[in-house]
BAFI-3210 file (N, C-alpha, C; in Angstrom, 3 decimals, decimal comma, padded with zeros to 6 digits):
// residues 44
n [1|2|3|4|5|6|7|8|9|10|11|12|13|14|15|16|17|18|19|20|21|22|23|24|25|26|27|28|29|30|31|32|33|34|35|36|37|38|39|40|41|42|43|44]
n.u [020,201|020,201|020,894|023,530|023,417|022,662|019,426|016,714|013,899|010,939|008,514|005,433|003,463|000,134|-001,948|-004,922|-007,022|-006,809|-007,462|-010,110|-011,286|-011,195|-012,852|-015,257|-015,716|-016,241|-018,541|-020,325|-020,526|-021,693|-024,154|-025,329|-025,583|-027,394|-029,666|-030,249|-030,915|-033,171|-034,868|-035,163|-036,522|-038,916|-039,988|-040,979]
n.v [-018,158|-021,443|-024,654|-023,917|-022,448|-019,282|-017,906|-016,031|-013,961|-012,439|-010,071|-008,841|-006,151|-005,384|-002,617|-002,455|-001,009|-001,308|-003,988|-004,003|-002,338|-003,911|-005,994|-004,604|-003,922|-006,446|-007,184|-005,229|-005,876|-008,419|-007,730|-006,252|-008,300|-009,951|-008,275|-007,998|-010,626|-011,052|-009,093|-010,136|-012,513|-011,575|-010,260|-012,127]
n.w [025,139|023,905|024,319|023,884|021,572|020,177|020,379|019,144|019,787|018,542|019,187|018,252|018,871|018,744|018,659|020,625|019,589|016,826|016,535|017,463|015,557|013,259|014,055|014,316|011,629|010,547|011,991|011,100|008,378|008,598|009,760|007,707|005,766|007,127|007,387|004,683|004,048|005,658|004,573|002,014|002,575|003,692|001,565|-000,140]
ca.u [020,996|019,503|021,866|024,756|023,184|021,831|018,070|016,103|012,431|010,391|007,130|004,778|002,328|-000,874|-002,863|-006,237|-007,948|-006,748|-008,210|-011,535|-011,758|-011,406|-014,047|-016,419|-015,963|-016,834|-019,917|-021,107|-020,773|-022,641|-025,468|-025,838|-026,009|-028,564|-030,797|-030,574|-031,555|-034,506|-035,661|-035,494|-037,539|-040,193|-040,495|-041,644]
ca.v [-019,308|-022,715|-025,696|-023,285|-021,664|-018,111|-017,907|-014,713|-013,909|-011,148|-009,921|-007,727|-005,729|-004,691|-001,839|-003,021|-000,285|-001,952|-005,260|-003,641|-001,769|-005,048|-006,714|-003,766|-004,070|-007,779|-007,128|-004,380|-006,690|-009,494|-007,130|-005,935|-009,542|-010,434|-007,435|-008,358|-011,930|-010,835|-008,355|-011,042|-013,448|-010,849|-009,801|-013,235]
ca.w [024,696|024,017|023,955|023,455|020,356|020,431|019,788|019,290|019,671|018,115|019,552|017,606|019,684|017,968|019,493|020,729|018,711|015,512|016,618|017,572|014,273|012,345|014,535|013,979|010,227|010,326|012,518|010,206|007,188|008,974|009,961|006,387|005,162|007,839|006,993|003,310|004,082|006,224|003,589|000,949|003,057|003,893|000,271|-000,851]
c.u [020,178|020,472|023,119|024,582|022,335|020,486|017,469|014,593|012,015|008,925|006,584|003,538|001,385|-001,760|-004,276|-007,263|-007,951|-007,549|-009,705|-012,078|-012,032|-012,655|-015,313|-016,740|-016,657|-018,296|-020,812|-021,477|-021,819|-024,038|-026,108|-026,349|-027,289|-029,788|-031,220|-031,315|-032,984|-035,418|-036,068|-036,543|-038,896|-040,827|-041,280|-042,992]
c.v [-020,587|-023,781|-025,072|-022,442|-020,431|-018,223|-016,556|-014,840|-012,511|-011,135|-008,677|-007,396|-004,924|-003,896|-002,430|-002,310|-000,832|-003,240|-004,974|-003,114|-002,904|-005,812|-005,947|-003,871|-005,378|-007,752|-006,309|-005,164|-007,752|-008,914|-006,820|-007,225|-010,068|-009,610|-007,749|-009,668|-011,806|-010,121|-009,254|-012,045|-012,789|-010,436|-010,905|-013,547]
c.w [024,909|023,457|023,364|022,199|020,745|019,698|020,129|019,141|019,270|018,489|018,878|018,417|018,827|018,923|019,485|019,841|017,302|015,475|016,636|016,262|013,260|012,753|014,170|012,483|009,918|010,800|011,601|008,930|007,473|009,175|008,630|005,675|005,820|007,443|005,551|003,237|004,593|005,217|002,420|001,326|003,191|002,579|-000,436|-000,327]
res [m|l|n|g|d|p|h|y|s|l|f|i|i|t|p|i|s|n|i|y|s|k|i|n|e|i|i|l|t|e|r|l|e|m|f|s|l|i|a|g|i|l|r|q]
***
Protein backbone atom coordinates (compact mmCIF):
# COMPACT_ATOMS: atom_id res chain seq x y z
CA UNK A 1 0.00 0.00 0.00
CA UNK A 2 1.27 3.46 -0.91
CA UNK A 3 -0.77 6.45 0.23
CA UNK A 4 -3.74 4.14 0.69
CA UNK A 5 -3.59 2.80 -2.88
CA UNK A 6 -2.50 -0.74 -3.66
CA UNK A 7 0.69 -0.93 -5.75
CA UNK A 8 2.15 -4.07 -7.27
CA UNK A 9 5.63 -4.96 -8.44
CA UNK A 10 6.75 -7.57 -10.91
CA UNK A 11 10.26 -8.99 -10.98
CA UNK A 12 11.54 -11.00 -13.89
CA UNK A 13 14.51 -13.22 -13.12
CA UNK A 14 16.72 -14.12 -16.05
CA UNK A 15 19.00 -17.13 -15.67
CA UNK A 16 22.66 -16.12 -15.78
CA UNK A 17 23.29 -18.68 -18.55
CA UNK A 18 21.02 -16.67 -20.87
CA UNK A 19 22.97 -13.51 -20.14
CA UNK A 20 26.31 -15.23 -20.71
CA UNK A 21 25.15 -16.78 -23.98
CA UNK A 22 24.22 -13.33 -25.30
CA UNK A 23 27.59 -11.93 -24.20
CA UNK A 24 29.39 -14.82 -25.91
CA UNK A 25 27.51 -14.14 -29.15
CA UNK A 26 28.57 -10.49 -29.06
CA UNK A 27 32.21 -11.37 -28.32
CA UNK A 28 32.26 -13.89 -31.17
CA UNK A 29 30.90 -11.29 -33.59
CA UNK A 30 33.45 -8.71 -32.44
CA UNK A 31 36.31 -11.20 -32.85
CA UNK A 32 35.20 -12.01 -36.38
CA UNK A 33 35.06 -8.30 -37.24
CA UNK A 34 38.51 -7.73 -35.73
CA UNK A 35 40.06 -10.64 -37.65
CA UNK A 36 38.46 -9.36 -40.86
CA UNK A 37 39.86 -5.89 -40.22
CA UNK A 38 43.35 -7.22 -39.52
CA UNK A 39 43.25 -9.45 -42.59
CA UNK A 40 42.19 -6.50 -44.72
CA UNK A 41 45.02 -4.34 -43.38
CA UNK A 42 47.65 -7.05 -43.88
CA UNK A 43 46.46 -7.74 -47.41
CA UNK A 44 47.26 -4.21 -48.60
